[in-house]
Structure formats: structure tokens, C-alpha cells
C-alpha positions as CSV (number, residue, x, y, z in Angstrom):
1,M,18.2,-21.7,17.2
2,A,16.1,-19.8,14.7
3,A,17.8,-17.4,12.3
4,Q,17.6,-13.8,13.2
5,S,15.8,-11.5,10.7
6,T,18.0,-8.7,9.3
7,Y,15.0,-6.6,8.3
8,V,15.2,-3.1,9.6
9,P,11.7,-1.6,10.0
10,L,10.6,1.2,7.7
11,S,9.3,4.3,9.4
12,G,7.4,7.4,8.5
13,S,5.1,10.2,9.6
14,C,2.6,12.8,8.6
15,A,3.9,16.4,7.9
16,C,3.3,17.7,11.4
17,K,4.7,14.5,13.0
18,A,1.7,14.0,15.2
19,I,1.4,10.5,13.7
20,T,4.4,8.3,13.2
21,Y,4.4,4.7,12.1
22,S,6.5,1.6,11.5
23,L,6.4,-1.3,9.0
24,L,7.6,-4.2,11.0
25,A,8.0,-6.5,8.0
26,S,9.2,-5.9,4.4
27,P,6.6,-4.7,2.0
28,L,4.6,-7.4,0.1
29,I,4.6,-5.2,-3.0
30,T,4.8,-1.6,-3.9
31,H,2.3,-0.1,-6.4
32,C,2.6,3.1,-8.4
33,C,-1.0,3.8,-9.3
34,H,-1.8,6.1,-12.2
35,C,-5.6,6.0,-12.0
36,T,-7.4,9.3,-12.2
37,N,-8.7,8.8,-8.6
38,C,-5.2,8.6,-7.2
39,Q,-4.2,11.6,-9.4
40,R,-7.0,13.6,-7.9
41,E,-6.5,12.5,-4.3
42,T,-2.8,13.2,-4.3
43,G,-2.8,16.3,-6.5
44,S,-0.1,14.6,-8.5
45,A,0.5,12.3,-11.4
46,F,0.2,9.1,-9.3
47,A,0.2,7.6,-5.8
48,I,2.8,5.2,-4.5
49,N,1.5,2.6,-2.0
50,T,3.7,0.1,-0.3
51,V,1.6,-2.8,0.9
52,V,2.1,-4.7,4.2
53,E,-0.1,-6.9,6.4
54,T,-2.0,-4.7,8.8
55,S,-0.6,-6.8,11.6
56,N,2.9,-5.6,10.5
57,F,1.9,-1.9,10.5
58,K,2.0,0.1,13.7
59,A,0.8,3.6,14.0
60,H,1.9,5.7,17.0
61,Q,-0.4,8.5,17.8
62,S,-2.0,10.3,20.7
63,T,-5.1,11.3,18.8
64,P,-7.6,9.2,16.7
65,L,-6.9,9.1,13.0
66,T,-9.4,10.5,10.5
67,E,-10.8,7.9,8.0
68,I,-12.4,9.0,4.8
69,D,-14.2,6.7,2.4
70,T,-13.4,7.4,-1.3
71,P,-13.9,5.7,-4.6
72,S,-11.2,3.6,-6.3
73,A,-10.5,2.5,-9.8
74,S,-11.4,-1.1,-8.9
75,G,-14.9,0.1,-7.9
76,K,-14.6,-1.4,-4.4
77,G,-13.6,1.8,-2.8
78,Q,-11.0,2.6,-0.2
79,A,-10.8,4.2,3.3
80,I,-8.0,6.8,3.3
81,V,-6.5,7.3,6.8
82,R,-5.3,10.9,7.5
83,C,-3.7,12.8,10.3
84,P,-6.5,14.8,12.0
85,S,-4.1,17.8,12.4
86,C,-2.3,18.3,9.1
87,L,-4.7,16.0,7.0
88,V,-1.8,14.2,5.3
89,A,-3.0,10.8,3.8
90,L,-0.9,8.2,5.5
91,Y,-2.4,4.9,4.4
92,S,-5.5,3.2,2.9
93,H,-7.5,0.1,3.3
94,Y,-9.0,-1.0,-0.1
95,G,-12.4,-2.6,-0.3
96,G,-11.1,-5.9,-1.8
97,A,-8.7,-6.5,1.1
98,G,-10.7,-5.0,3.9
99,K,-8.5,-4.1,6.8
100,L,-6.2,-7.1,6.4
101,L,-3.7,-5.2,4.3
102,T,-2.4,-1.6,4.8
103,F,-1.4,0.4,1.7
104,V,1.1,2.9,3.1
105,R,1.7,6.1,1.1
106,A,5.4,5.7,0.3
107,G,5.8,9.5,0.2
108,T,5.2,9.6,3.9
109,L,8.2,7.4,4.7
110,D,11.2,9.0,6.3
111,D,14.1,9.7,4.0
112,T,16.2,6.6,4.8
113,S,13.1,4.4,4.5
114,R,11.7,6.0,1.3
115,N,15.0,5.3,-0.4
116,R,14.6,1.6,0.3
117,V,11.2,1.4,-1.5
118,R,10.6,1.5,-5.2
119,P,7.6,0.5,-7.4
120,D,7.4,-3.2,-8.3
121,V,4.4,-2.5,-10.5
122,H,2.7,0.4,-12.2
123,I,-1.1,0.1,-12.5
124,Y,-3.9,1.8,-14.3
125,T,-1.4,3.3,-16.8
126,K,-4.0,3.7,-19.4
127,T,-4.9,6.9,-17.6
128,K,-1.3,8.0,-16.7
129,V,-0.3,11.5,-17.7
130,D,1.5,11.7,-21.0
131,W,4.8,13.1,-19.6
132,V,5.4,10.1,-17.4
133,D,7.7,7.8,-19.2
134,L,7.8,4.3,-17.8
135,T,10.5,2.8,-20.0
136,G,13.2,3.2,-17.3
137,E,10.9,1.6,-14.8
138,E,10.3,-1.4,-17.1
139,A,14.0,-1.7,-17.8
140,Q,14.6,-2.0,-14.0
141,G,12.1,-4.8,-13.7
142,A,8.9,-3.0,-12.7
143,K,5.8,-4.5,-14.3
144,I,3.4,-2.3,-16.2
145,F,-0.4,-2.8,-16.5
146,E,-3.0,-0.7,-18.2
147,E,-5.4,-1.6,-15.5
148,F,-5.0,-4.0,-12.5
149,Y,-3.3,-7.4,-12.6
150,D,-3.5,-11.0,-11.3
151,A,-1.5,-11.1,-8.0
152,Q,-0.8,-14.8,-8.6
153,T,1.4,-13.9,-11.6
154,V,3.0,-10.7,-10.2
155,W,3.6,-11.0,-6.5
156,S,6.6,-13.0,-5.3
157,E,5.9,-16.5,-3.8
158,A,6.9,-15.3,-0.4
159,S,4.6,-12.3,-0.5
160,L,1.7,-14.4,-1.7
161,K,2.3,-16.8,1.2
162,R,2.3,-13.9,3.7
163,R,-0.9,-12.4,2.1
164,N,-2.7,-15.7,2.2
165,E,-1.7,-16.3,5.8
166,A,-3.1,-12.8,6.7
167,M,-6.3,-13.6,4.9
168,A,-6.6,-17.1,6.5
169,D,-6.0,-15.6,10.0
170,A,-8.8,-13.2,9.5
171,H,-11.2,-15.6,7.8
172,P,-10.7,-19.1,9.2
173,K,-12.3,-21.7,7.0
174,D,-14.7,-22.9,9.7
175,E,-16.0,-19.4,10.2
176,E,-16.4,-18.5,6.5
177,K,-19.9,-17.5,5.4
178,S,-21.1,-18.7,2.1
179,G,-21.9,-16.1,-0.6
180,E,-19.3,-13.5,0.5
């Protein structure tokens, strides 16, 4: 008999609660992004995104979501998905990962879920605001990068395996197109 998973799904919502969602698997990684785009988009010093395979993200809504294409520090862009009523940004799909991975805004998680998520990595810190001090984060094991990083050296082995499986499921080798 297979072992039962003890993972309790994370849950969250927009401000008006018209959109709720669940993360059916543990996050692959959680980024705290200090790029100027994230600062501008959130109206804050950074954005915190917890990443999960899109197949493990379930939105529950009675109305279509609003998707807005915006620039990103990587240059590949992102589609920010918002509640059409209160316009809260719930998650993004970044150009590099397409719609295979969902970058959930950790600030939209419910209180009990939000307390279970903390940044694994701080990115684009060369543009962080001066008053943000990351020494405590580094002491707790969070990795810090002035720009982005190589996932192969930062992500856990289990997260890399799950990410690679998600990518393989979406792009089977026999259907790959050359030059993409």
C-alpha cells in the first residue's frame, strides 16, 4: 500500500473572496523578488511568489479571471492574473515557464497558509530598497542573489524533479520543435 501524503493544501483568496484557490502540493520554491517591476506592481518593497506546478493549482471562481501582460526583470514578461472584481493580483505565469508553473502571490494566502510559507530565495536584490535588511533571512538559510540564479544549484532535488516532470508532460520529446 502506498504511503499517504501528510501535505495539507495551502489556500487563499482575493480581497473580495470572489476568487479562492488551493495549492494541492507543497511549493517548489518561494521567491522574494526585489526588482523594480515587482516594487511598482505591488506598490511595496518586493513581491513574494510561491511557485507550484499549474496542475497543482486550483482556482475556484464563478467569473473569468483578468489576465494582464506586464514586463519582468528577466525580459521575458509575465501574465498577472487578477480578480475581475477587486483587481487583486493572485498569481502570475512568467514567460520563461509559460503556463506550466504558477507563481502565487503569497500575500493572498489565508492566515494559516501564509504562516507556512517563507522565502527560500531573495532575487534582484541589487535594486532592493535600502531599508530592507536581509541578514536575518540569510541567517535562516534563504539564498540571496543580486539578479536571478541557476535553479539547478538553488532548488531542492525533489523540486527540480517535479519541475522537470511538469515540463516533460507539457513538451514530450517526440513533439518538441527545433529552434524553440
